[in-house]
N, C-alpha and C positions, 0 to 999 in steps of 0.2 A: 504494500500500500504506500509506504513512504517512498520507495524507489520509483513508483509510477508518477507520483507528484513531482519528484525531483526531475524525472525524465521529461515530463510535460513542461516544467519550468525551463529546462535547458533548451527544448525545442522552441519554446516561445521566445527566449532570448536570442537564439540563432535566427529565427524568422524575422524578428524586429531589427536585428543588426544587419540583416541582408537587404532590408528595404530602405537603407539610408539614402537620403536624397543628396543632391549635389547641384549647386549653381556655379557654372563656369562663367566668369565675367572677363571680357576682353575689351580693350580700348584699341580701335584701329585708327591710325593717323595717316592721312595722305596729304601731300602738298603738290601744288602745281607751280613750278617744276619740281620733279622728284629730286631726292638727294639732300634735302634739308636736314640739318642736325637737330634732333629733338631732345629737350630736357623737360622732365615732368617733376614739379616740386623741387627744382634745383638739382635733380639727379639726372646725369647723362643717360640717355636711353639708346639712341642710334639714329640711323638715317631713314628718311621716309622712302617708300611706304613701310610702315611697321605695325606690328600687333603686339600688345603687351597686356598681361593679366593685371587685374586690379581687384582688391578685396572689398573696399567700401565705397559707397557713393559719397558725393560731397563736391567741394570746389577744389579744382586742381589748377596750379599755375603751369601753363604750357608755353614753352618758348621754342621757336623755330629759327634757325640761322643758316644762311647760305651765302657764299661769296657772291658779291654783285647784286644782292637783294637786301631790302630793308628787313631788319629783325622783327619778327612777330612775337608779341608777348601778350597772352590773354589769361584771364581768370575764367576757366571753363567749369560751369556747374554741371554735375552729373547727378541727375535726380534718380532716386530709387523707383523701380517699377512696382506695380501693385503687389507682386509676390515677394518683394524685398522689404515690405513694411510689416512690423510686428502687429499681430501675432501670426499672420500668414507665413512670415519668413521662418518661423520656428518649424513649421510643417515642411515647407519646401527645402529647407536646409538639412533637415534630419530624417524625414520619413517619405518624401516624395519618391515614387518608384522609378522615375526616369531622370536623366540628367537634363537640366535646364541651361540653355546657353543665352547669355545676355551680352550681345555685341553692340558697342556704341561706335559709330563712325564719325570722325571729325575730319573735315576737309578744309584746307587753307590755301588761299591764293596769294603767292608771294609777289610783291611789287619790286621792280628793279630800282636800284638806287639811282638818284639823279646825279649825273656827272657834271661838275662845274667845269666850264671851259677854262683851259690853262691861262689863256690871255686875260680873261676876266679876273681870275684869281690873282695874277701878277699885278694887274692894274689896282686892284683893291689893296694889295700889300704895299704897293708904292704910295698910294694915297695915305694909308695909315702911317707909313714911315715919314712922309712929308709933314703930316699933322703933328706927329710926335716931335719932330725937329723944330716946328714952329711953336710948340708948347701948347697947342690947342687940345691935344690928347696926351695924357700922361702915359709913359712907358710902364709896363708891368714890372713889379719888384721881383727879382729872382731870388 
């Protein structure tokens, strides 16, 4: 009698543990043009396009850098889906019979840096030098 109760309890524990749920969260980042270096929350990640797992929803600081393009820095809000809110999340994380995939796609358009023409830059530098010599603009202290 005692062994049958123990056996039933053991079968129940095995059954419940085999039904554990799982939510796979991935953040997919793409940029146009590709090959931008991505940092998330000041952690280097890699070059676009990329896919990275994440654990929690919330606001992430995402930065993209590429030579010849303006740096993009955004505070990106990642809202939880309906099955990631308590108390539903307790069931989906622990007892849901199938894997749930939560993929978030973030796409960024990089803008080329504006190049200042060399002759305009030299003219501006010469004007500044002339004004400093005349005393109308003070030179910076080194």
